[in-house]
Structures are given as C-alpha cells and as structure tokens.
N, CA, C and O of each residue as an XYZ file, in Angstrom:
396
protein
N      -0.804     26.161     13.891
C       0.540     25.581     14.096
C       0.422     25.197     15.261
O       0.001     26.033     16.060
N       0.818     23.506     15.878
C       0.433     23.046     16.944
C       1.448     23.643     17.767
O       2.288     24.396     17.276
N       1.416     23.272     19.332
C       2.649     24.075     19.861
C       4.216     23.107     19.565
O       4.538     21.922     19.488
N       4.700     24.097     19.495
C       6.363     23.212     19.916
C       7.036     23.275     20.775
O       6.991     24.081     21.705
N       8.077     22.072     20.515
C       8.383     22.005     21.768
C      10.301     21.690     21.453
O      10.810     20.967     20.597
N      10.956     22.529     22.486
C      12.199     22.548     22.386
C      13.080     20.910     22.310
O      12.896     20.037     23.158
N      13.891     20.783     21.293
C      14.652     19.531     21.539
C      16.356     19.814     20.747
O      16.733     20.341     19.700
N      16.939     19.232     21.749
C      18.325     19.688     21.266
C      18.920     18.468     20.631
O      18.969     17.389     21.221
N      19.543     18.734     18.957
C      20.109     17.613     18.430
C      21.578     17.948     17.961
O      21.880     19.040     17.479
N      22.480     16.889     18.151
C      23.784     17.117     17.852
C      24.130     15.837     16.474
O      24.029     14.611     16.434
N      24.704     17.230     15.158
C      24.853     16.724     14.152
C      26.344     16.885     13.660
O      27.141     17.660     14.187
N      26.576     16.216     12.787
C      28.002     15.868     12.210
C      28.271     17.055     11.448
O      27.164     17.464     11.096
N      28.957     17.646     11.111
C      29.692     18.938     10.674
C      29.018     19.091      9.415
O      28.378     20.054      8.994
N      29.272     17.953      8.872
C      28.569     17.567      7.243
C      27.176     17.907      7.123
O      26.637     18.726      6.378
N      26.638     17.056      8.073
C      25.077     17.452      8.059
C      24.486     18.775      8.728
O      23.344     19.157      8.475
N      25.373     19.470      9.627
C      24.528     20.829      9.691
C      25.016     21.703      8.506
O      24.564     22.805      8.198
N      25.905     21.099      7.964
C      26.480     22.280      6.742
C      25.380     22.486      5.462
O      25.027     23.499      4.858
N      25.011     21.089      5.332
C      24.077     20.561      4.298
C      22.919     20.877      4.506
O      22.131     20.970      3.565
N      22.484     21.158      6.013
C      21.078     21.502      6.299
C      21.139     23.003      6.670
O      20.083     23.630      6.760
N      22.303     23.593      6.885
C      22.027     24.935      7.110
C      21.849     25.549      5.427
O      20.884     26.252      5.127
N      22.887     25.179      4.451
C      22.855     25.390      3.001
C      21.377     25.222      2.706
O      20.692     26.220      2.488
N      20.787     23.843      2.688
C      19.293     23.556      2.248
C      18.809     24.842      2.531
O      18.820     25.638      1.591
N      18.384     25.224      3.625
C      17.415     26.142      4.438
C      17.870     27.454      4.359
O      17.179     28.309      4.914
N      18.763     27.752      3.856
C      19.324     29.193      3.708
C      18.478     29.243      2.037
O      17.679     30.115      1.698
N      18.851     28.257      1.330
C      18.466     28.423     -0.293
C      17.033     28.681     -0.407
O      16.447     29.377     -1.236
N      16.409     27.765      0.905
C      15.247     27.762      0.633
C      14.491     28.823      1.536
O      13.269     28.786      1.683
N      15.179     29.620      2.036
C      14.579     30.758      3.229
C      14.010     30.155      4.334
O      13.110     30.691      4.980
N      14.446     29.156      4.570
C      13.751     28.473      6.185
C      14.591     28.060      7.212
O      15.614     27.459      6.884
N      14.386     28.244      8.292
C      15.225     27.693      9.220
C      15.522     26.138      9.312
O      14.826     25.187      8.957
N      16.842     26.182      9.930
C      17.189     24.516     10.285
C      15.749     23.778     10.822
O      15.214     22.870     10.186
N      15.229     24.305     12.059
C      14.172     23.461     12.974
C      13.183     23.613     11.853
O      12.753     22.466     11.735
N      12.534     24.403     10.908
C      11.587     24.092      9.884
C      12.092     23.196      9.082
O      11.291     22.270      8.958
N      13.181     23.017      8.397
C      13.454     21.846      7.909
C      13.582     20.790      8.630
O      13.197     19.784      8.033
N      13.905     20.635      9.502
C      14.060     19.566     10.460
C      12.604     19.104     10.983
O      12.345     17.931     11.253
N      11.813     20.023     11.077
C      10.393     19.299     11.189
C       9.978     18.821      9.847
O       9.467     17.709      9.987
N       9.982     19.046      9.101
C       9.488     18.412      7.466
C      10.050     17.093      7.356
O       9.406     16.105      7.004
N      11.817     17.107      7.803
C      12.534     15.703      7.615
C      11.649     14.822      8.576
O      11.241     13.762      8.102
N      11.290     15.154      9.932
C      10.936     14.173     10.763
C       9.212     13.829      9.995
O       8.841     12.662      9.866
N       8.523     14.742      9.652
C       7.150     14.507      9.170
C       7.349     13.473      8.117
O       6.702     12.436      8.268
N       8.184     13.572      7.001
C       8.292     12.968      5.722
C       8.681     11.300      6.150
O       8.255     10.293      5.585
N       9.675     11.373      7.389
C      10.574     10.088      7.836
C       9.220      9.456      8.154
O       9.007      8.375      7.605
N       8.143     10.020      9.059
C       7.119      9.493      9.658
C       6.157      8.563      8.579
O       5.852      7.371      8.608
N       5.883      9.455      7.797
C       5.247      9.046      6.244
C       5.671      8.204      5.520
O       4.843      7.600      4.838
N       7.027      7.870      5.404
C       7.748      6.780      4.875
C       7.506      5.442      5.732
O       7.128      4.379      5.239
N       7.794      5.670      7.150
C       7.787      4.565      8.484
C       6.673      3.968      7.846
O       6.620      2.991      7.099
N       5.337      5.118      8.494
C       3.902      4.313      7.913
C       3.666      3.744      6.948
O       3.010      2.703      6.992
N       4.213      4.347      5.589
C       4.098      3.306      4.536
C       4.369      2.231      4.186
O       3.718      1.392      3.563
N       6.010      2.233      4.851
C       6.927      0.995      5.004
C       6.188     -0.273      5.729
O       6.269     -1.449      5.376
N       5.411      0.282      6.884
C       5.042     -0.763      7.537
C       3.806     -1.221      6.842
O       3.599     -2.429      6.727
N       3.112     -0.489      6.451
C       1.827     -0.859      5.869
C       2.360     -1.850      4.769
O       2.222     -3.073      4.802
N       2.821     -1.318      4.053
C       3.611     -2.314      2.630
C       4.253     -3.813      3.557
O       4.274     -4.856      2.903
N       4.614     -3.855      4.629
C       5.216     -5.222      5.074
C       3.779     -5.776      5.386
O       3.315     -6.863      5.041
N       3.229     -4.864      6.058
C       1.388     -5.963      6.460
C       0.368     -6.631      5.520
O      -0.351     -7.630      5.560
N       0.674     -5.456      4.505
C       0.450     -6.032      3.047
C       0.796     -7.462      2.828
O       0.131     -8.493      2.930
N       1.959     -7.238      2.517
C       3.096     -8.280      1.891
C       2.568     -9.775      2.801
O       2.298    -10.879      2.329
N       2.549     -9.369      4.100
C       2.382    -10.665      5.003
C       1.100    -11.011      4.729
O       1.071    -12.136      4.231
N       0.025    -10.518      4.843
C      -1.314    -10.691      4.083
C      -1.327    -11.586      2.873
O      -1.837    -12.703      2.788
N      -0.769    -11.001      2.079
C      -0.702    -11.874      0.633
C      -0.103    -13.112      0.713
O      -0.580    -14.108      0.168
N       1.020    -13.109      1.427
C       1.737    -14.366      1.720
C       0.467    -15.393      2.323
O      -0.030    -16.316      1.677
N       0.113    -15.022      3.603
C      -0.993    -15.609      4.355
C      -1.970    -15.989      2.997
O      -2.270    -17.166      2.797
N      -2.350    -15.113      2.258
C      -3.889    -15.591      1.222
C      -3.062    -16.651      0.285
O      -3.807    -17.336     -0.416
N      -1.815    -16.886      0.157
C      -1.063    -17.667     -1.005
C      -0.715    -18.777     -0.208
O      -0.512    -19.786     -0.883
N      -0.585    -18.914      0.977
C      -0.660    -19.904      1.722
C      -1.913    -20.846      1.952
O      -1.975    -22.073      2.036
N      -2.971    -19.788      2.030
C      -4.273    -20.579      2.239
C      -4.760    -21.371      0.858
O      -5.262    -22.491      0.770
N      -4.402    -20.282     -0.333
C      -4.777    -20.989     -1.736
C      -3.958    -22.539     -2.024
O      -4.387    -23.481     -2.690
N      -2.705    -22.439     -1.314
C      -1.969    -23.759     -1.743
C      -2.776    -24.783     -0.828
O      -3.077    -25.891     -1.271
N      -3.085    -24.420      0.340
C      -3.579    -25.645      1.107
C      -5.447    -25.915      1.000
O      -6.126    -26.791      1.535
N      -5.748    -25.084      0.338
C      -6.984    -25.314     -0.448
C      -6.739    -26.266     -1.991
O      -7.535    -27.172     -2.241
N      -5.913    -26.045     -2.679
C      -5.435    -26.565     -3.703
C      -5.220    -28.042     -3.448
O      -5.684    -28.914     -4.182
N      -4.479    -28.280     -2.349
C      -4.058    -29.369     -1.858
C      -5.337    -30.459     -1.293
O      -5.410    -31.665     -1.529
N      -6.099    -29.789     -0.647
C      -7.598    -30.045     -0.278
C      -8.552    -30.370     -1.292
O      -9.351    -31.306     -1.276
N      -8.379    -29.468     -2.209
C      -9.728    -30.106     -2.996
C      -9.239    -29.676     -4.698
O     -10.099    -29.372     -5.525
N      -8.080    -29.703     -4.969
C      -7.766    -29.803     -6.243
C      -7.891    -28.445     -7.070
O      -8.147    -27.399     -6.473
N      -7.731    -28.469     -8.274
C      -8.019    -27.330     -9.009
C      -9.122    -27.509    -10.345
O      -9.059    -28.352    -11.240
N      -9.953    -26.623    -10.189
C     -10.985    -26.940    -11.302
C     -10.302    -26.056    -12.618
O      -9.906    -24.894    -12.713
N     -10.386    -27.483    -13.810
C     -10.025    -27.103    -15.059
C     -10.703    -26.946    -16.139
O     -10.341    -26.984    -17.315
N     -11.889    -26.735    -15.588
C     -12.699    -26.040    -16.898
C     -12.876    -24.724    -16.976
O     -12.544    -24.070    -15.988
N     -13.319    -24.165    -17.907
C     -13.023    -22.594    -18.017
C     -14.463    -22.049    -17.531
O     -15.431    -21.945    -18.284
N     -14.462    -21.730    -16.212
C     -15.682    -21.578    -15.607
C     -16.147    -19.837    -16.055
O     -17.309    -19.517    -15.802
N     -15.398    -18.984    -16.578
C     -16.162    -17.989    -17.281
C     -17.008    -18.492    -18.560
O     -18.233    -18.424    -18.663
N     -16.309    -18.893    -19.298
C     -17.115    -19.279    -20.389
C     -18.565    -20.569    -19.991
O     -19.540    -20.857    -20.685
N     -18.167    -21.068    -18.682
C     -19.641    -21.718    -18.466
C     -20.499    -20.834    -17.834
O     -21.669    -20.908    -18.210
N     -20.170    -19.793    -16.740
C     -21.163    -18.951    -16.770
C     -21.621    -17.895    -17.872
O     -22.722    -17.381    -17.672
N     -21.149    -17.633    -18.636
C     -21.602    -16.903    -20.137
C     -22.774    -17.861    -20.408
O     -23.920    -17.679    -19.997
N     -22.261    -19.135    -21.312
C     -23.233    -19.738    -21.718
C     -24.601    -20.016    -20.808
O     -25.707    -19.942    -21.344
N     -24.424    -20.409    -19.098
C     -25.446    -20.440    -18.738
C     -26.262    -19.150    -18.863
O     -27.472    -19.359    -18.940
N     -25.885    -17.854    -18.901
C     -26.234    -16.697    -19.086
C     -27.427    -16.374    -20.037
O     -28.620    -16.129    -19.858
N     -26.336    -16.509    -21.484
C     -26.974    -16.659    -22.424
C     -28.072    -17.485    -22.681
O     -29.073    -16.985    -23.192
N     -28.029    -18.879    -22.355
C     -29.488    -19.517    -22.176
C     -30.607    -19.109    -21.547
O     -31.736    -19.442    -21.906
N     -30.321    -18.272    -20.453
C     -31.366    -17.960    -19.599
C     -31.724    -16.496    -20.324
O     -32.918    -16.198    -20.293
N     -30.858    -15.592    -20.944
C     -31.348    -14.929    -21.708
C     -32.659    -15.395    -22.877
O     -33.752    -14.830    -22.870
N     -32.358    -16.327    -23.678
C     -32.939    -17.045    -24.721
C     -34.138    -17.493    -23.994
O     -35.207    -17.030    -24.392
N     -34.156    -18.418    -22.869
C     -35.394    -18.379    -22.410
C     -36.150    -17.320    -22.098
O     -37.326    -17.317    -22.462
N     -35.707    -16.419    -21.494
C     -36.245    -14.997    -21.347
C     -37.496    -14.648    -22.722
O     -38.705    -14.869    -22.783
N     -36.538    -14.031    -23.680
C     -36.745    -13.725    -24.782
C     -37.781    -14.871    -25.474
O     -38.625    -14.352    -26.204
N     -37.862    -16.455    -25.355
C     -38.858    -17.110    -25.994
C     -39.949    -17.033    -24.734
O     -40.875    -17.821    -24.928
N     -40.039    -16.471    -23.808
C     -41.211    -16.383    -22.795
C     -41.359    -17.573    -21.913
O     -42.409    -17.908    -21.364
N     -39.919    -18.336    -21.805
C     -40.272    -19.576    -21.330
C     -40.019    -19.440    -19.509
O     -40.500    -20.152    -18.627
N     -38.972    -18.102    -19.371
C     -38.724    -18.032    -17.707
C     -39.957    -16.996    -17.152
O     -40.051    -16.736    -15.952
C-alpha cells in the first residue's frame, strides 16, 4: 500500500451517516470507503475527459469530411463493387496464365 496522508473532511450529517452505515455493513473504515470513492471519481473524470476529447475529434473529422465533400464532391459509383470486379478480372488473368 502507498503512503497515506491525513486529510480533514467536513460532511453533512446525512452524508456522514450514510458513509458510516456503508462502512459498517462492509466491515470497512470510512477512510477506506472515501479512498475508494476518490479513486472511482478519478476514473470517471478521466473517462469523461477522454470521451469529450474523442467527441471533439469526431466533430473535427466530420468538419473535414464536409469540407472535402464541398471541395471535391461525392463519388456516386459503387467503389466496393468496382474493386471486386477488378480483383475478379485479375484472378481470371492469373488462372489463364496471362499475368
């Protein structure tokens, strides 16, 4: 376990009673419970910040996509079908010994 540091915490009566009841039920100290709460809070904050960064990145990509669409238009063909057709043609040439 890492070194523990003393901190004084002032709680409302209801908060203290709730923590004391949870700690009693779980056979833990209020301090241990508070450490877990702080740990979980930090994880949630990290995840929320990460989600926000990811959403900003997605929004940035959407803006780039719109700009590219405006500048270059949208390809209306079926690119996947075209690539498959080219690949099938290549396989046929290989089988016939032309490649």
